[in-house]
N, C-alpha and C positions, 0 to 999 in steps of 0.2 A: 536404687538402681532404675534408671529410665528404661522403659520398655516401649518398643515401637512395634505395632502389630500390622502385619501385612497379609494379604491373601497368599496361600500356596496355590499358584496357578496350576490347576489340575490338568490343563491342556499341555502336556509335554508332547511336542510335535512328533507325530508318526508320519512317515512318508506316504502311507496309504491314505492319510487324512488331509494331506496338504497339496494334492495335485490340483492343477488349474481346473476350473469347472469345464464340463464337456461343452465345447463350442460348436454346436450343430443347430441347424434349422429344422424344427420338427416337421413342418409341412413338406420340405424338400426331401427329408429322410423317408417319410411315409410314401411319397411319390416314387422314390427309388425302390422301395420294397414292392410296391404294386407292379413296377415295370420289370422285375426280375423273377425268374423261375428257380433261381439257385437258392436252395434251402439254407446253405451255410451263410450266404450273404444276408439273407433275411434274419437269421439268428443273430448275427453280429450287429446288424443295424437296430434290431429291437433291443439288444443289450445297451447300445449307446443311448437309445431313447429312455430306457429305464434309469440310466445314470443321470441324464438330463432332468428327468422328472423328480428324482431324489433331490437334486440340487435346488429345484424350484419348489420343493416340498409338496408336489402333487402326488401324494402317496397312492391314491386310487389308480391313477394312470401308471405309476411306477410298477405296481403289481401286475397290471394287465400286460405291460410291455415285457416284464420278467417272465410271465407265463408263456407269452408268444416266443420269446427268445429260447426257452427250454423246448417248446413244442417243435420248432423248426430245427433245433440242434439234434433232437431225437430222429427226426425225419432224415437229416443229413448223416445220421449215424456217426457223429463226431463226438467222442468222449470229452475232448477239451471244451468244445462249445456247450456241452451239457453241464460241465462244471461251472462255466460262466453263467449259464441260465439259472442254475441252483444258487449261485452266489448272489444274484439279483433277488431271488426269492427269499434268501436268508436275510438280506438287508431289510426287506419289508416286514418280515417276522420280528426282527429286532426292533424296528420302529414301533410295532404294535405290542412289544414286550411279550410275545407269544413264545415262551421258553420251550414248551413241549414241541412246537413246530420247528423251532430252531434246532433242537437236538436231533429230531428225526431227519431234517434236511441235511445236517452235517453227516449223519450216519450214511445217508443215501449217497452224498457227494463222495465220501471216502470209499464207499463200496464200488462206485463207478470207476474211480481212479485206479483202485487196486485190481479190479477184475479186467480192466482194459490196459493194464501195465503203463499207465501214464508216467512219464519220466519225472524223477525227483527234481529235475531242473526246470520243469515246466512252470512258467510264471503264475498262471492261474492256480495251479495246484499248490505252489508254495505260499502264495498270498492267502489262500483259504486255510492252510495249516496254521499260519500265523494268527489269522483272525479267530480261528477256533481256540487257539491257546489263550488269547486275550479274553475270550468269552468264558472259558473254563475258570480262569483266575478271578474274573469279576464275579462269577457266581459261586466261587469257592468250591468248584468241583474237581480241582487239581491243585497239588502243592506247587509252590514256586520252584522247589528243587526239581521236580519232574519236568516242569516247563523249561527250565534252564538246560536240562539234558537234551530236550527236544530241539531247542534253539541251536545248541552246539552240533547236533547231528545235521541239522539243515545247513549250517555253515560249512560242515565237513563235505556235504554233498555238493555245495556250490564252489568249493575250493578249486582254484585253477580255471574256473569259468570266467567269462567277461560279463556276467550278469551283475554289474556293479550296483544297479538300483535295488535288486533283491537283497544283495549282501548288505547294503546300507540299511535296508528295512529291518533285517534280522538284528544287526548290531544296535540299531536304535531301540528296538524292543528289549534287547538284552540289557542295555544300559538303563532303561527305564525300570526294568524289573529289579535290578540291583539297587537302584535309587530307592525304590519302595521298600526294599529289605534293609535300608539304612547302610548299605555297603557302598559308600560314596567313592572309595578308592577304585573298586572294580567298575563302578558306573562310569567314572571318568576315563578309565582305560578303554572301555568299549566305545565311549563317546569319541575318543581320539581316533580310534579305528574307523568309526562311523564317518567322521569328517574327511578322512583320507579317501574312503571309497565313494563318498558323496562327490568329492572333486573329480574322481575318475569317471563317475557316471555323467559328468558335465550337465547335471540337472540342477539348476539354481534352487529349485524348491527343496531338494534334499540337502543342499549345502546350507540353506537358510534354517532348516529344521535342526541340523546339527549345531548351528551357532546358538539357537535358543536353548537347546538342552545344555550346552556348555555354560551359558549364563546361569541357568538354574542350579547346576551342580556346583559351580564356583561359589555361588551365593550360599549354598548349604555348608560349605567348608569354613566360612568366616566365623571366628569365635564370637560368642555372645557375651556381653552386649557389644553391638557393632559400632565401631568408631568410623569417623569420616574418612580417615586415611585407608581403612580397610576396603572401602567401596570404590575408591578412585580408579584402580586398575579395571574394575568391572564396568565403570562408566565409559572408559576408553573402548573396551570390547563391545559394549552395547552400541556406541556411536558408529563403530566400524560395521557392525551387523546391520544397523539401520540404513547406512549408506548403500550397502550391498543390496538390501531388499528394495530400496527405492529405485536403484538402478535397474533391477530386474522386474519391477512392478509386482512384487509378491506382497500384496496388501494384507491378506489374511494373517500371515505370520508376523508381518510388520507390527500389527497392533499389540501382539504379545511382547515383542521386543521393546516397544515404547512403554508398556506397563512396567517392565523390568527397569528400564531407564528411569522412569518416574520414581519407582521404589528406591533405586540407588541414590537419586538426588535427595530424597527425603532423609535418608540416613546421613547424607552429607550436610543436611540442614539447608540445602538450596531449594527452599520451598517454592519460590516464584517460578523457577525452571520446571519443577515437577508439576505445579498447577497448570502452567501453560501447556505442557504435553497432554495432561489428562483432559483439560477442557476442549482440546482439539479432537478428542475421540468421540465419534458420533454415538448418540443414544440408540440409533437404529441397528447397531451391530448386535451380535449374539449376546444373550444374557450374561454368560460367564465373563465376557469382556467388560460389559457395562457395570455389573456389580463390583468388579475389581476396580474399575475407574472410580466409582463413588466411595468405595471403601477407603481408597487412598486419599481422596479429597477430604473425607471426614477426618482422617488421621492428620492431614495438614492443618485443618481448621482447629482440631483439638490441640495440636502441638503449638500453634501460634496464638491460641486462645481467642480466635476470631469468632465470636459467638453468632454474629449475623450469618457468616458463611457456614458455620457449624449447623445452624438451624436449616438453612436451605439445602445443604448436602444430605443431611439425615432424612429430610422429608422426601428427597428424590431417591435416596437409597432404599428407603422402606418398601415401597411397592415393588421395586425390582427384586429385592431380597425375598419378599413373600411369593412372588411369581415363580421362583425356583422350586418352591415346595420342599425345601430342604431345611431341617431343623438346625443344622450347623450354620447355614447362611443367615437364618433368622436370629440365631444367637449372636452372630457378629453385629448385625444392625442394632439389636437391642442393647448391646454393649455401649455403642455410641449414643443411642437415645437416652439411656439411663445416665451416662456421664454428662450429656448435655443438660438433662433435667436437674441433676445435682448442682451443676454450675449456675443455672438460672434460677435455682431454688423453687422449681415447680414441683411441689411436694406430691400432688395427686399423680402427675405424670411419672414421677420417680417411683412411686409405689406400684403403679401399673406395670412399668417396664421391669422392675425388680421381680415381680411375680412371673412375668413372661420369661425372663431369663432363667428363673428356677425351673419353669416348665421345660425350657429348651435343654437344660442340663440333664433332665431325666431321659431325654431322647437321644442324646449324642454320646459317642464313644469317648469317654474322658481319658482314655489312654493315648488319644491322637491329638494333634494340633495343640501342643502345650502352650505356645505363645498366646493363642486365642483364649485358652482357659485361664491363663494367668490374668489377662485383662478382665475376664468375667469375674473371677474370685476377688480381684482387687477392687473393682468398682462396686461389687455387692458389699464388700467389707466397708467401703466408704459410706454407702447408702445407709447401712444399719448402725453406723457409729453412735448416733443419738437415739434411734428408735428401738434397737435391740442389741445391747452390747455383747451378749453371748453369741448371737449370730455373727456379729461383726468380727469377733475373735475367731470364731470357727472358720469364716471365709478367709480371714487374713492368714490363718494357719494353712489352709488349702493353698493359698497363693504362694506362701513361703516354700511349701513342699514341691509345688510345680517348678518354682525357680531352681530348687536343688536338683530336680529331675532333669531340667534343661541343661544345667551345667554338667551333670553326670553323663547324659547322652552325648554331649559335645566331646567330653573326654574319651568316652568309649569309641566314638566315631574316629577320633584321631588315632587311638590305639589300633583299631582295625585297619586304618589306612597304612600305618607304619608296618604292621604285619604283612599286609598285601604287597607293599613295596619290597619287603625282604624276599617274599616268595617270587616276585617278578625278577629281582636281581639274581636269585638262585637259578631261575630258568634261563636268564641271559648268560650266566656263567656256563651252564650246561651247553647252551647253543654255541658259545665261543669254543668250548672244548670239541664239540662236534665239527665245527668248521675247520679247526686246526687238524682234526683227524682226516677230514676230506682232502685238505691241502697236502697232507703227507702222502696220502694214497696217490694223488695226481702226480706229485713230484718224484715218486719212487716206484712207478708202475713196472718198469723192467725188472728191478730187483725183486719185487713182490711176485712177479710172474714166475721167476726161477724158484723162489721159495715154495710157491704153490705146487710146482711139479714134485718137489721133494715131499710135500705133504701127502701127495697122492699115494706114495709108497706106504703110508701109514693106514691107508683105507682098509686093507684086508685085516690088519690088526684090530682096527676100531670095530669092524663088523663082528669079529669074534667076541669082542668085549660087549657088543650090543645085547646079546642074549642074556649074558650074566647080569648086565645092568638093568635089563627089563625085569628080571627076577627080583633084583634088589628093590626096584621101584614098587613092585607089588607088596614086598615086605614092609616098605616104608608106609605105604597106604594103609596096611593093616595096623601098623603102630599108631598112625594118626587116628584110626577108627577106635583103637583101644583108649587113646587119650581122650577122645571125644566122649566115649562112654563113661570114663572116670569123671569128666567134668559135668556130665549131664545131671541136672537138678541140684548141683552144688550151688551155694549162694554166698553172698557177702552181706554184711550188716553195715549199713551206713551210719553216720553220726546221728542222723535224725531218727534212728531206730527202724528205718525201713529195710526190709529184707528183699534183695533182688537176686533172682536166679541167674547164674552165669550164662546159661545157654539162651536166655532171653535178651541179653545185652547185645546191641549191635555196635555201638561205639560210645566212648566217654570223652567229653570235651571239658577243658578247664577254662574258667573265667575268673581271673584274679584269685580270690580266696574261696571260690566255689567251684564245684564240678557239676556238669550235667550228665546224668547217666541215661542214655537213650535206648529204649527198647522199641519193638515194632508197635506197641500199643500206647506208650506214654514216655514222657521225659520227667526224670526225678532230679530235683536240684538239692544239693547237699553242701554244707559248709565243710570243705575238705580241700586237699590238694591232690594233684594227679599222682604225685609220688606216693602218697599215703594209700591211694586206691590201688596203685600198681603192685604194692607189696602183697595184696590179697589175691592177685590174679594168677591163673595158670599160664603155661607157655603159649597157648593159642591166642592170647591177647598180646598184641604187638604195638609198640609206639611208632607212629608214622610221622609225627610232627611234635614239636614241644608242647602243643596244646591238645593233641589227640592220641587216644589209644583205641585200637580197632579190634573187634573179634574176628580173627582170621577166617573163621568158618562162615562169616557173613559176607566176605568179599565176593562181589559179582564179576568185576573186571578191573584191570589196571591199565592206565594210559598215561605215560610220561610222568608228570609230577602230580597226578591225582589218581585216586582209586574210587570205585563206586561200590557201595554196599547196598544190599536190598533194603527198601525198594528205591533204587536209583538215587542214592544220596552221595554227594561228592565230598571226598575227604582229601585234604592236601597231603602230599608226601614231600618232606624237606630232604635236602641232600644228606643231612646228618643221620637221618633215620632210614634212608632208602634201603640200606643193607638188610634191615629187619623185614622189609616187604619181599625182597627178591630171594632171600635165603630160604 
């Protein structure tokens, strides 16, 4: 099976990252500051200067301007300007990788916002909430489940407003988070909404960002190995996106679009077109663009067996890869260097790069980036064919296992997409029923008004029943408490001989021939089915979906077709089992 290795372009465009650079004259702005006594104006102008300094990478000036922006914001007693000043300081702390200062600044920022009742619709406040969420995920200080709940709350706060740029930002980040969770169906759904609101915002940068994300997600959906006909629709999309960005002079995002276009042309075996695009990309651009450029050029030379180009591209790729100081990128360039050394029979070089590759493998997460790891194991297997047959067999076995994992992951992704589409269709059916109900009310308003008068006559009777029903409710609660006491510390025994206490279980999820038993502390995987587990469970365990059973005692809240269980985990509710939840 032919494998084509490409970079996963880690820059999935976020609207906050792709705004046009601050177009201000530093001397004129400083002059304006000196000529005014208005502290609010001074704070705003210093903030603009800090943004400009960040763009020019003058980080010392950036911090000075950030400090001045905050100082004058405090003098002006403007909470929003204070948030803006702290935002600039956080940026500087992030650049210096000062995590303690970043955490303290965010605490201070949210304290100022909450004590001064800053609106949930305020742009500065929302942007900082989003950036803080990204920071927490990057440093693994929060689960993706809790961040998704936060994103949905922000979307709810913004619902009905005309802050389309902010809504687009939230949808973009939500889409990216689902992509990282391998939930491509959900990611595509949010990307589609992102594109709609980006158009409403009339901001070409946001539209361009949504287009690049769509290219990335569509590429993830293509079955492996990729065939030429699979990428042709993506080539058309990329060409349309390219024209849009050229028209609006969005050069920073345009480079990523061209990298994707070059990637698609390689899959189509249109190597000359791909090489022409890549060679036109300047080496003065950011490292992540340039190393992706040379990575793909190396792939073209490897696929066409052009050894002269292969040598030139690997030599240019090597210092760029090393400059990133990332073991994963070094592993990638060493893959090509070892492959080139094998093809040119440079034994000493091959031995050197094989040892470097094995060092890289000890430093990278081998559960990620399976395509790259397949290349690594495959080329090491070839290298050791004559020198060490046992090692060669070992690496070939690793390569075969990776290949199986890639195929399994692809199957699982498609299964999840199908499941998600079913859930979306169920939601659409419910919305249709709701719309029909609304239409009925509108068309029969007079009749319903007469009936409502008749219903008022029942009010006295209902009131009398109220007291007795309240008493019954207390009795029901007591019965529930008795059931809970009976369930307490009771347990089930799984096939793998693990004992799990019922009151520890939050929910159970099925995954083909396996089940995942989730507690607050851990997840236990057992070879079983949901129906087998259900037979052992008491009445407080309810089925909410064909793949989920939930401990009713752990439910935190219910909203439409989802429920939340502690700590803020989202569980789908299908139409078939909705009666279990509401009963």
